[in-house]
N, C-alpha and C positions, 0 to 999 in steps of 0.2 A: 473607708480605708482611703488615703489621699494619695492620688499617683503619683510615682518617683519616676524622678527625671532620669532621662538617660545617663549613663556613667560618663564622666568624661575623663578624658587620659592626661595624666600631668607628669612630664619629664622629670626626674628628681637627683638622677644620678646618669652617667652612660650605662647604658644594657638595663636599667632598672626603671619598669614602668609601674606607679602606682595610681590605685582609683582617687581621684580627687576628695568624692565624697568621704573616704578614710581620714585624710588631713583634716576635712571640716569636721568630724567627728571627734577628733582628739585634740582641737585648736585651745582647747579650755584647760587642758593641763601643762603645767608649769615644766614637768619633768617627766622623763621615761627613761626606762632602765637603758644600760649601755648593750651595744649589741653583743658584746662576749658574754653579759648577763641572763640574755636570753636564748644565747645558744646553749649554756651549762643548764639552765633550766629544761629545756626542751630535750637533751641527753638525759638528766635524772627522771626526766617523766616517762620518756620512752622505755628507761630501764625498769623502772617500777611497774609499766604497763606488761610489760615482757613477763617478770615475776609474778605479778597476779595472774595472767593469763595462764602461765604454766600452773600456778597452785588451783585456779579453778577447772583444771581439766587432768590434775593430779598427775601433771609432767610435764614437759616443754613442748609446745604448739608444733613443731616442728617435726615432733614423732608421736604426736596424734591425729593427724593432717585423716580426714575420712572424707573422701570426695561424694559427691551425692549425684545419680543419675536420677535425671526429670522423668517422670512415665505419663507426664500429659500430653495430648495427641492434639493438633491444629485441625480445626473443622474447618471445613472447605465448603461454601454453598455451591448450588449446581450452576448458579448462575455468575460465581465469581472467573475471573480470569482462567485461574488455575483449573476448576471446573469445567470450563468452555474448551480448554485446551486437552482435557482429559478426555471430553468425547470427541473432537476435531481431528488429534493427530492420528489416531488409526487409518483414517480417510482419506491422508496426505500421504504422496509419495514423493520419490526423487528418481530423476530422468536422466540418464547419461546415454550418450552419442556418440557415435564412431563414423566418421566419415574422411572422405579424400582429404580434407585438410587439417583433420586431427581427429581434435574429440571434443564433446561439448557437457554441459549439464543443466537441470531447471527443474521445475516441481509439476506437480499435476494432481490431481484429487479424483476420487472414484463418483462416479453419476450414478453407475448400477452397481448393483450385486454381482452380475454376471461378467463381471472384468473390465466396463467400459470407463476410460478414464477421459479428462478434460485438461487441456493444456493447453499454451501457446504453438502457434503455427510456428513461430522463430525459434521455437526450442528445438524442433525435431527437422527442422530445414535441412535436405542435402544429406539428412543419415541415412548411412548404410545399415547401420544395425543400433537397435534402441533396446536398453536393458532397463527395466522397471524395478524400484527396490522401494517393497514395501516396508510400511512401520514396525512391523514384526519381525523385519529381518529376510525376509522371502524374496528372493527374486524370479523376474521372468522376462522373459522378450516379450516383444511388445511388435505390434503391428500398427499401419497407419490406416484406419478406418475411413478417414477423409480429412480433407484440411482445406481450410480457406485464407488465403492471405490478404482480403481483402479487410475483416475482419481481426486478423491474427490467431486465428482458434484452429485448435485439431483437435479430432477424437482419438484415442489409441485402444488397441483392444488387448488385453492378457490372458491368457488360458487359466482363468480363477474362477471359481464360485463363491458365494459365502459371505462377499466382502461387503462392508460398512459404506452404503452411500452417505453422501451428506445432504442436509435437507436445503433445498434453495429456499432464497429470502425473494421479496420483492423491491428491487433496486430501486422502482420510482418511488418508493414510500420513504427510502432515505432520506435525511435531513443533515445540514452542517451543522456539525458537532457533535452528531452521533458517535459512541465508542465502537470502534471497530480493532480488530485483531488480524494480524497479517501469518500467514504458515507460509513455510519451503525450505529450500535449501540453498540457502545463500553462499556463497564459495563454497561448496559442496559440504555445507554442515546442514546435515538432514535432522528433522524436527524441530527447526528454529521456530520460535514465537514470539512476535514482537506486536505492540500495542500503541493505539494512536487514536485520532478520531477523522470524520470524514471533514477536510476541509475547503472541498469546493464542488460542486457539480456541474454536470453536462460542461465539463473542461474540452474544448477541441483539443484534439493530440493527433499528431503523425508519427508514424514510426516506421522506419526503413532505411535503407541507404540505397546506394545506385546499384549495387547486387539486389536488391531486390524490391518485391511490389511495395509501394508504400499502402501502410493502414490506416484507417481513418477511424478515429475513437471519439467518441461522445464519452469522456472518462469521468470516473471518481477519482478525485483528488484527497490523497490521506496523508497526513504524517508519521505514519506506522514505518518503523524502519523499513525501505525494502531495498536490496542490493542485487547485484548480478546471480543468477542462479534462484532465486525469489520466483522468476518468470513462470506462468502458468499455476502457481500456489493459489489457493483460496483466498480471499479477504471476506472474513465472516462479522456478523454484529454480536450484540452482547448475548443472543441468545444461542450463537454458534450457528446460526442458518447462513450460508453463502450470498453475499450480495455482490459480489466481484471476484473478475481473476487478475491476479496481480499480472502488468505487463511493461510497464517501462517507468524510467525514473528520469528526472531531470541531473543534469550536470552541469559545472560552471565552466564550461568549454575546454577545449583541449590543452592539456597539462596541468589543468586541475583535479581537483578531490572529483573523483568517478563512483564513491560510494553513496550511500543515502546522506542527502543533505535535508530532508523533511519534504520531498517533491517526489511523492510517489504516485502512480495513476493505475488505474484497476478497469478491465472492460466491465460494465456492468452487468449483472447476470441475466436481467431479463433478455438483454440482446445475446449475449453469450447462450442461453438453454435455447433460444429460437436457431441459431445456428446450429449447435449439438445437433438437433434432433433430424437438421435438412442433412448434416452429414452422416447420422446413424441410419436414416431413411432410404438417403439416395447417393452417399458419398460425395455430394458436393451441396456448395449453398448458393443461394442467389442472393444479390443485393438491390436495391431500387435504385434506379436512376431518371431523369428526365429528359434525357435523349439530346443533350447539346453538350459541347468542347467547350472546358472555361479557357481563359488565359491565366495560368498558373503566374506568370510575372507580373501582373496588375498588382499594384499595392498601394492605391490611392482610396480604397474606402470598398467595401461590396463584393462582388464576382461579377466580372467582366467576361461576358460569352465572347468567344473568339470571331474578330472581324473577318471572316472568310466565310463563303457560302455554304464547305461543310461543315461547319460549327453547327450546324441545324440539322440533326438526323431526319431523313425523310420519313413520313408517318410516323414520328415519334411524337410523345406528351406536348414537348416544347411548340412543334411547328402546328399541332392544335390546336395549342392555346394562343397561337399568334405572335410567339416571340420571334425575335430577328435578331441576325449578329450583330454587333454591338450594344446591346442592351444589357445595362448595368443591374443585376439584381441586388437589391439591398436587403429584402425581409424574405422569411420563409414563415408561413402562420405565424406573423406579428412578433419574430423571432430575429433582432437586428443581424444583417449580417455585415462582419468586417472585412473577410479574406477569404480568395478563394477556396481555401481548407476549412472555412467553419459552413459553408454551403455544403459542401458534400458530406462532412460530419451530419449536419442537421438532416438533410434527405435520408442518412442511412440509417437515422434512429427510426423512419419508419418501415413498412414494410410493403413488399409488390402490391399493389391494389389499392393502396390507400391514397386519398385524395389531398392534395396542398393547395395552398395558396402563394403564389410567389407575388412579391411588390418588386417591381421594378422602374428603371429610370432609361426613359429615352431621348436623348436631349435634354430638354428642361422640362419634358412630360412624364408625369409618374402614370402609373398605370398597375393593373393585376391581372392576373392570369390563374384560372384554376386548372390541376394538370393531375392526372392519374398516373401513380408511379409504374412504370415496368421493371421486368428484369434486367440486370446489368449482363453484359457478355464478356 
């Protein structure tokens, strides 16, 4: 069968467009019926059709309309988006807070049947009262079991049992392009579900303002729609396993769009789980450090150890490894460091007690140093 060329448009009269192929198809005809004749024939044909239709049903169609309802059902496989949403939504909660500055809202999810919930620290920061709304409509007062500003995570506890906890996935195995689904209560709209993909991994993200401690996250980036109020909700993979905690979005700047622009960020669940375990067990979490002060204003590539004697913590890992004030750290475990924030993020992807290898530049000389990470204060 020959391929048909795309139809071209030809303007014959004002406000009248016809396909050029139709002209070419009729170009061999010497004469065509006048427009008035065509209209008359069309009316006659329509009248005959109406009469015949009425005879065929033993009455006029308008008096014999019989609307039929479909009894078919839509089958949704368990691994479809609808199937995944049905399994995950019962474990997603909406969070409302009251503070001296007013109120706020966010999201969270059940991590234990005994009423333990995981959310972002910034959702409940400065809250005087916290109310949790379950997917089934029940409301509970919640208390903060533990919180950590450095990772922007918090664990809440409500007096409920028999809750459905979500399964944790493995965020280290996530690949760019994997399908994901975000859950939460954007703008207070509880039970909202959006779909997207993983757009990038290990994205250095800093979250905070002048009134709060800055959180440093090696984030999963996604184009699933995330908006204010999604914070603390789960980001799940195609099986429904949690791979991240929705935490931040990028915006176009002051006065620009503040909603989703396809740039959302989630804390990898492997880090979130480790922090949650510490918060439940000890009420606080630790984060690893190398024992130096970094010049956060340096922006010429790498992370510069501040040029002052107090920049190296006495007895800390950096001092034991021979690092000095003014050394420029350019890589950690072979991963290039471009900014001070990237160094902090990469260090915090590790655990206290892990060994890391730093590459640094001292003047024009390149060196390496092995350090054992210790807990920050």
